[in-house]
Each structure stands twice: as C-alpha cells, then as structure tokens.
C-alpha positions in Angstrom: 0.0 0.0 0.0 1.3 3.5 -1.0 1.9 6.1 1.6 -0.9 8.1 0.2 -3.4 5.2 0.4 -2.2 4.4 3.9 -2.8 8.1 4.9 -6.4 7.7 3.6 -6.9 4.5 5.4 -5.8 5.8 8.6 -8.0 9.0 8.3 -11.0 6.8 7.5 -10.2 4.7 10.6 -9.8 7.7 12.8 -13.1 9.2 11.7 -14.9 6.4 13.6 -13.2 7.4 16.8 -14.7 10.9 17.4 -16.8 9.8 20.4 -14.0 7.8 21.9 -11.6 10.6 21.7 -14.2 13.1 23.3 -15.0 10.6 26.0 -11.3 10.2 26.9 -10.8 14.0 27.0 -13.9 14.2 29.4 -12.6 11.4 31.6 -9.1 12.7 32.1 -10.4 16.3 32.7 -12.8 15.1 35.3 -10.1 13.2 37.2 -7.6 15.7 38.6 -5.0 13.3 40.0 -1.5 14.6 40.8 1.8 13.2 39.9 2.2 9.4 40.7 -1.4 9.2 42.0 -3.1 9.0 38.5 -4.7 5.7 39.5 -8.2 6.4 37.6 -6.6 8.0 34.6 -3.9 5.5 33.9 -6.3 2.6 34.6 -8.8 4.1 32.1 -6.4 4.4 29.2 -4.7 1.0 29.9 -8.0 -0.7 30.0 -9.3 0.9 26.9 -6.0 -0.1 25.0 -6.4 -3.6 26.4 -9.9 -3.9 25.2 -8.8 -2.8 21.7 -6.2 -5.7 21.6 -3.1 -4.1 22.9 -0.6 -6.1 25.0 -0.5 -4.0 28.2 2.1 -4.0 31.0 1.2 -1.9 33.9 3.5 -0.6 36.8 6.5 -0.3 34.5 9.8 1.5 35.4 8.9 1.3 39.1 5.9 3.5 38.8 2.4 2.0 39.7 0.6 4.5 37.4 2.9 4.0 34.3 2.2 1.6 31.5 3.3 0.3 28.2 0.8 -1.0 25.6 1.8 -2.5 22.2 -0.1 -3.3 19.0 1.7 -5.4 16.4 0.8 -4.9 12.9 0.3 -7.6 10.3 3.2 -6.4 8.1 6.9 -6.1 9.0 8.1 -2.6 9.8 9.4 -0.4 12.5 8.4 -0.1 16.2 7.1 3.5 16.9 6.2 4.7 20.3 4.4 7.7 21.7 4.3 9.2 25.1 1.1 10.2 26.8 0.6 12.1 30.1 -2.5 12.4 32.4 -1.6 14.1 35.6 -3.2 17.4 36.8 -1.4 20.6 37.7 -0.7 21.6 41.2 -2.3 25.1 41.4 -1.5 27.5 44.3 -4.3 29.9 45.1 -3.9 33.4 46.7 -5.4 32.2 49.9 -2.6 29.6 50.3 -4.7 26.6 49.4 -3.6 24.1 46.7 -5.9 22.7 44.0 -5.4 20.0 41.4 -6.7 21.2 37.9 -6.3 20.1 34.3 -4.8 23.3 32.9 -2.0 21.9 30.7 -3.8 20.0 28.0 -3.3 16.5 29.3 -6.9 15.6 28.7 -6.7 16.4 25.0 -3.3 14.9 24.7 -4.5 11.6 26.2 -7.6 11.7 24.1 -5.6 12.2 20.9 -3.2 9.4 21.6 -6.1 7.0 22.4 -7.7 8.0 19.2 -4.6 7.1 17.4 -4.4 3.7 19.2 -8.0 2.9 18.5 -7.8 3.8 14.8 -4.7 1.7 14.3 -6.3 -1.3 16.0 -9.1 -0.9 13.5 -6.7 -1.2 10.6 -4.3 -3.7 12.1 -4.2 -5.9 8.9 -2.8 -3.0 7.0 -0.3 -1.8 9.6 3.4 -2.2 9.4 5.5 -2.7 12.4 4.2 -2.0 15.9 2.7 0.8 17.7 3.5 1.5 21.4 1.9 3.8 23.9 3.8 4.6 27.0 1.8 6.1 29.7 4.0 8.6 31.7 3.0 9.8 35.1 4.3 13.0 36.8 4.6 15.4 33.9 4.3 18.5 36.1 7.8 19.2 37.4 6.5 21.2 40.4 4.2 18.6 41.8 5.2 17.0 45.1 5.2 13.4 43.6 7.6 14.5 40.8 9.9 16.2 43.2 10.0 13.2 45.5 10.0 10.2 43.0 11.0 11.8 39.6 9.2 12.6 36.3 7.6 9.8 34.2 9.3 10.2 30.9 12.8 10.5 32.4 12.2 7.6 34.6 11.0 5.4 31.7 14.0 6.5 29.7 16.4 5.6 32.7 14.6 2.2 33.0 15.2 1.4 29.3 11.5 1.4 28.4 12.2 3.1 25.1 15.4 1.3 24.1 13.7 -1.3 21.8 11.6 1.5 20.1 12.9 2.7 16.7 11.2 6.0 16.8 9.6 8.0 19.7 7.1 10.8 19.5 5.5 13.3 22.0 3.0 15.8 21.2 2.1 19.0 23.1 -0.4 21.9 22.5 1.6 24.9 21.4 1.2 28.2 19.5 2.8 26.9 16.3 2.8 23.6 14.4 6.4 22.5 14.6 8.9 20.0 15.8 10.9 21.6 18.7 14.7 21.3 18.0 16.1 23.0 20.9 15.2 23.1 24.6 17.0 23.8 28.0 18.8 21.5 30.4 17.4 21.4 33.9 18.6 20.3 37.3 16.9 20.4 40.6 19.2 21.0 43.6 18.2 21.3 47.3 20.1 23.1 50.0 19.6 22.5 53.7 21.0 24.9 56.2 20.9 23.7 59.8 21.3 25.8 62.9 19.5 27.0 65.9 16.7 29.4 66.8 17.5 32.4 68.9 14.9 34.5 70.7 17.5 37.2 71.4 17.8 40.2 69.0 21.3 40.5 67.3 22.3 36.9 67.8 23.3 35.4 64.5 21.5 32.3 63.4 22.7 30.3 60.3 19.3 29.6 58.9 18.1 33.2 59.4 21.3 34.6 57.8 20.9 32.2 54.8 17.3 33.3 54.5 18.4 37.0 54.2 21.2 35.9 51.7 18.6 34.0 49.7 16.8 37.2 48.7 20.1 38.8 47.5 20.7 35.6 45.3 17.2 35.9 43.9 17.6 39.7 43.1 20.9 39.1 41.3 19.8 36.1 39.3 17.8 35.6 36.1 14.6 34.1 37.4 14.2 32.2 34.1 17.5 30.5 34.7 17.8 30.2 38.5 14.4 29.6 40.1 13.8 29.4 43.8 11.1 26.6 43.7 10.5 26.4 47.4 12.0 27.8 50.7 10.9 26.4 54.0 12.0 27.6 57.4 11.0 25.2 60.1 12.1 24.3 63.6 11.4 24.2 67.3 10.3 27.4 69.1 12.6 27.5 72.2 15.9 29.4 72.7 18.8 27.5 71.2 16.9 24.6 69.6 17.0 23.3 66.1 16.0 25.3 63.0 16.4 24.4 59.4 16.1 26.3 56.2 15.5 24.1 53.2 15.6 25.7 49.7 14.9 23.9 46.5 16.3 25.4 43.3 15.6 24.8 39.6 18.5 25.6 37.3 18.1 25.9 33.5 20.8 26.4 31.0 21.7 25.9 27.3 24.2 23.3 28.1 24.8 20.7 30.9 28.1 22.5 31.8 26.3 25.7 32.1 24.1 24.4 34.9 27.1 24.7 37.2 27.6 28.3 36.3 23.9 29.0 37.0 24.0 27.4 40.4 27.3 29.1 41.4 25.8 32.2 43.2 23.6 29.9 45.3 26.5 27.6 46.1 28.7 30.6 47.1 26.0 32.5 49.1 24.6 29.7 51.2 27.7 28.9 53.2 27.6 25.6 55.1 24.6 24.3 53.2 24.2 20.5 52.6 23.4 20.0 48.9 21.6 17.3 47.2 20.8 17.0 43.4 17.9 15.2 41.6 18.2 13.4 38.3 19.1 15.5 35.3 16.6 16.6 32.7 18.4 16.6 29.3 18.0 18.9 26.4 16.2 17.8 23.2 18.5 16.0 20.6 16.7 16.5 17.3 16.6 13.8 14.5 16.5 15.2 10.9 14.9 12.1 9.5 12.1 12.0 12.1 11.4 15.7 11.7 11.0 15.4 7.9 8.5 12.6 8.4 6.5 14.7 10.8 6.7 17.6 8.3 5.1 15.3 5.7 2.4 14.3 8.3 1.5 18.0 8.8 1.3 18.4 5.1 -0.9 15.4 4.7 -3.1 16.9 7.4 -3.4 20.1 5.5 -1.1 22.1 7.9 2.2 23.8 7.4 4.9 23.1 9.9 7.3 25.8 11.1 10.7 24.3 10.2 13.0 26.5 12.3 11.2 27.3 15.5 12.7 29.2 18.5 14.1 27.2 21.3 11.7 26.1 24.0 12.3 28.4 26.9 12.2 25.5 29.5 13.2 21.8 29.8 11.1 18.8 29.2 11.8 15.3 30.5 11.1 13.9 27.1 14.6 15.3 26.3 15.8 12.3 28.2 13.9 10.0 25.7 15.5 11.9 22.7 18.9 11.3 23.9 18.4 7.6 23.7 16.0 7.1 20.7 15.4 9.0 17.3 12.6 11.2 18.4 10.3 14.3 17.8 8.6 16.6 20.1 5.6 17.8 18.1 4.0 21.1 18.8 0.3 21.1 17.7 -0.5 24.7 17.6 -3.0 27.5 17.0 -2.4 31.2 16.7 -4.5 32.0 19.8 -2.3 29.8 22.0 -3.3 28.3 25.3 -3.7 29.6 28.8 -1.4 27.1 30.4 -1.7 26.6 34.1 -4.4 29.2 34.4 -8.1 28.9 35.1 -9.0 29.9 31.5 -6.8 27.0 30.3 -9.1 24.6 32.3 -12.1 25.9 30.3 -10.1 25.7 27.0 -9.0 22.2 27.4 -12.2 20.8 28.7 -14.4 22.4 26.2 -14.7 22.4 22.4 -11.3 23.8 21.9 -9.8 20.8 23.8 -11.8 18.3 21.7 -10.6 20.0 18.6 -6.9 19.8 19.9 -7.4 16.1 20.6 -8.6 15.6 17.1 -5.7 17.6 15.7 -3.2 15.5 17.7 -4.8 12.3 16.6 -4.6 13.4 13.0 -1.0 14.7 12.8 0.6 12.3 15.1 -1.3 9.3 13.7 -0.2 10.2 10.1 3.4 10.4 11.3 3.1 7.0 12.9 1.8 5.2 9.9 4.6 6.7 7.8 7.2 5.8 10.4 6.2 2.3 11.1 6.7 1.4 7.4 10.1 -0.3 6.7 13.1 1.9 5.8 14.3 1.5 2.2 
C-alpha cells in the first residue's frame, strides 16, 4: 500500500473514533489526579487499550501508574512509540490553598493518543511494524510526587523502556505547528542549612542569615535560569533549639556544563549548606529524518509546519528520551495559543477547543506514526 493510500486508510479509521476521543478528554479532565497518583486516569487508558487488543504492561519503570501498551501490525516494519501524560497541575491559590486542575492539556493529549491507538487497532491488517503507547506519570515538574519520586518520561528513559523502540514521538499543544529542535537542560538542587533558633535580637542564626542571603541571590539572578522553587524555614520554638532552612532550586541552561555556572551564586552564598541533586533533565536531541516525516504528516493533514522554531524556553523530560531514541517533540499549535496553568486553560482544554485539539493531535501524530512504522528502504 502506498503512503498516500495508507494516509487515507488511517484517516478513515480515525473518523470512527470521534466519540471515543471526546470521552477520553472528558474522563481525564474530570479526574484531577496529581503526579504518581493517577490511578483512575492510567487505569482508564490502559483498560481501553487492552480492550482494543493491545498487550498492556502496567506498573513499569517502578511507577504504579505507568504503563506500556503495544499493538503489532500484520506487516513487517518499525516499532514507533508515543508518550502520553495524564496528571493534573498543582495550582497554588492566593489564599494559600492548593488545588489540582487540568490546565496543561493532558486531557486532549491523552484523548488524541487514544484515538490514534483505536484507529490503528481497526486497521491492524494494513499496519506495518508495531505501535507502542507509553503512559508516563508525573509530567508536572513542580508537583510533590515529581519532586520526590521523579518525572515519568525521564524515569521510563532511565529504565530502558524506550530502548527497543525505533522512533519516539511526544505531542504537546503549542502556539505553532512544529517539531521542537532545541530546549534547555534542567537540574533540581536542594540546600539544607541547619542551625538554631534564637529569641535574642542581634544573635546570628545560620538559617536566618541564609534566608536573608537568599533574597540577594534571587535579586541578582535571572529568574528564568535560576528559580527558587520552594523555601521552607522550620524548627522548634525555644531558645537554642534546632532550626532548618530548606531551599529547592531549579537551574536551567543551554548546556549541561552551564548548569554549574547558573548554580554558582547559590553555592557561594549559602555557606555551610548541605546540597543534594535530583536526576538531570536533558535537552532535546533532534533527529532530521524523524522531523522530515513529521513535516510530511503535517502536510498530509493540510497544515504547514514551522521548520525553524525558536528554542523552547524551558526543559522537558522527553529530552531524556530523545537522547536515547530517534525522536520528535511535536507542537500542535493554533495562533491564539493556550492559557497554560491558568483557570482559563481549564475551560479551554475541557471544552470544544480541547476536543478539537485532541482531534488535531490524533490526525497529525497518527499520520506520522503510519509513515514511520513502514520499513526503511
């Protein structure tokens, strides 16, 4: 079957999945589960894939809410994997409360990927190679579960979940249609300054001195490169008893080596701190061949891909996957953009706009998948 005919067959199969896509968007958006607690959402997606004939393995990479599902086509070809995410955003309110909301598009993202999976299951006899869905918990880096246990895409990469996959894809709502070619490196570092509490004015206390120094570090740093994620001062309330300041930093840089330079002011200013470091979030490593296929998929969907986009101004843990497997981070855009991590974003992603986004993801990424699963040469 020629590529054009296969495109047409895929789009015909996808047209039967509108209700399933919409239902998945609604389900994910109505279950606001935070990082590593996505029991209902991961279970819903894994069960739907199982019912469609996928071989599903749950609890992969040491994460109970992660899964891998595979559909083997009838014809020889490559194994193509896609990542999907389904955790909610930890939103901090002005009154100090914390609320879980879906304001980052994970409902439409999951709905779109499920739509691809169901469409491909319906045309299995025409499908080359294999299609794999990797369910990745903990996409939101600021969630407590991500801080403590790690992020899902990075953890699946470290566990080798992607190593037998020939091509990996990850789609995200954006302002433009593109494949992102550059992103930042990121590292989380935590400083603990231990000392004592004094109830006497003028007596130096290490944690209190460090707290004052912390404001100087913040004022002198680029907040887009050195972010004070949390700062907690806690201890006993009597004279001379224990008091600790715990500060969590996020450092962003263009290269791995530059992360040390970004963190240098904090290391120099917080004298006597005990430092610990989390796993590294790596930058995107682009693959020209995969990018070209995704550009063809955009064209087949009647859309024009921006070939030379600006760098992503942040880090993504899918970068860790791109360092191991030929990959593409696909931006599925619209000129109006999206209200990420804002209440208006909740309305966008749960309403008509979110359903349209899910359909767009299913169309573009699905077309890329059927092109990529075909044998090379």
